C-alpha positions, 0 to 999 in steps of 0.5 A: 282969368280964362285959364282953360280957354287960353290953354286950349288956344295956346297950341291949337288954331280955332277953325282948323280940323282935327289934326290941329288939336294933336299936331300933324297926323303920323302914318296910322300904324299897321300891326297884327294886334289891330284887326280893325283900323277904326278901333280906337281901343285897339290902338290904345292897347297897341300903345300900351303894349309897345310903349317900352319897346317902341315908344315911337310906334306907341305914340303914333298908336295913342295919337290915333286912339285920341283922334278916333275917340276924343271923349276918352281921357285915357287915350289923351293921357296915353298920347301925352305919355307917348309924347314924353316917352319918344323924346329922351330929353323931354322924358328926363325933364318930365321925370325930374319934375321940371314941369313949371318952367318955360319948356314949351314941350313940357307945357304941351304935355301938361296941356294934354294931361289937363285935357285928359283929366277934365274928361276923367277927373279920376283917371288911372295913370297906369302908364306912369310905371312904364314911363318910369321904367323907361327913364331908368333903363335909358339912364343905365344904358347911357352909363353902360355905353359910356363905359364901353359896354351894353346893358344886360336886361337881367341885370337891369331887372335886378337893379330896378327892383333894388332901386325901388326897394331903397327909393324914397317914399314918394317914388314908392307911393307913385309907383304903387299907385301906377301899379294899382297897389292902392292900399300901399299907395294910400299908406305911403302917401299918409306916411309922407303927410305926417312929416310934410308941411304942404300936404295938398299934392298927397291929399289929391293923389289919395283922393283920386285913389279913393274915388277909383276904389269907390270910397267917395266920402273919403275922396271928397274929404281928401279933395276938400282938405287939399282945397283948403290948403291951396286956398290958404297958400300964396296966390302966386304959388304955381300949381300944375294945371291938372291939379287946379282948384277947378279940377278938384271941385269938378271931381267933388261934383262928379262924386256927389252926382254919383251919390244922387246929391245933385244940389251938392253937385251943382254947388261944387260945379259953381265953385269950379266956375268961381275958380275959372269961369272958362272951365267948360266941363262944369258948364257942360255938367250943369247943362246935363243936370238941367236937361234931366230936369227938363229945364231947356233954358238953363241947359242951353245957357250952360252948354252955350257957355261950354262950347264958347269956352272950348272952341277947339273941342268937339266933345262939348258940341256933341253933348250940346247936340244930344241935349238939343235933340232931347228937346226936339230942336233938330236944326240946332242939334245938327248944326252942333254935330256938324261943328263936332265933326269939323273939329274931329273928322275921325270921330264916328259917334256924331254921325249916328245922331246926325243920321237919326236927326236927318231921318226925323226931318224926312231927309233920307239922302242926308241920313244915308250919307251920315250913316255911310260916314258913321260906318266909314269911321266906326269900329265893328265893336262900337256898342251901337254898330249892329243897331245902326246897321239895322236902321240904315237897312230899314231906311234903304228899304223904305226908300226903295234902295236895293242892298 
């Protein structure tokens, strides 16, 4: 089953521009902490800052962070969390683990989380603690309102700490992981596994913690143990999308790549595709591995499959374009970059490569147009901002255009 393609097409229409990928665009938040309105990171930090205090503002900030940087799994995760936080009913359903039912809003959130996870398989879900705090606070506010009173924040803080002190081990482990207390989370998940027959979920969570903390061998072993259990389970058993077998094989492959085991990584990406032929990150990474080996035929074949599997995603087009450019195929690279910016007009990075490719082709006018488009979208903190500014100035000088 082409799970990923179906998932991406459930909510987004092929051919529509970037707003269709995340829903209607809200007004871009204005806030003192966002000095540069092209800065995706600043909007992400604003979302983090305001999530508990003003979930609507936070969700809008996360939305723009995800639009401006579609290569950031963290920003897409933030938007998923903001979407949950701003909707009281959705928050209740999400926190009560009712995530395999027919609720279309929950499916949309799981779609966003899946998209975040396939960009960053070891994503640190640091906003989960704030989401949990918001859930408990709202429940206590409702109780206080029913009794004709108001929630005292000092009492809430005391009650929250008391609750966590007596909460079940799963909740304690989940909160510890979100707080970054990795040793506590690993210990608590290990304790749960001693008495639970089904261990896959806990193995996955431990694997991700191991991966984030540099214990790649332990992470791989945990993911492999989870996969063994999942493959032995009833095929009809529901699995949350972002904990699918393809996602776990992807994680193993990334860790093997980091250990310079490219052969092992290729095998793991291949297993991910056996689980889901439409799982585009595996095609993309196989294409990049082929690019490093100067195997253009294999690289282009894999990347073509990636863009076909994810027709609404700009990121595969951008990566494909970088590979094409590295092999000197400027025309096809330009075509894929144009596809990328059509799918996400707010993304600055493709325009810088477009400008360089137009320069390479001797089309100074289109190069300058692309440079202008880059600077209209790029944050001043963009790592290549000054370098690209210099290239633009040099081109203008060569064309006799005065500053």
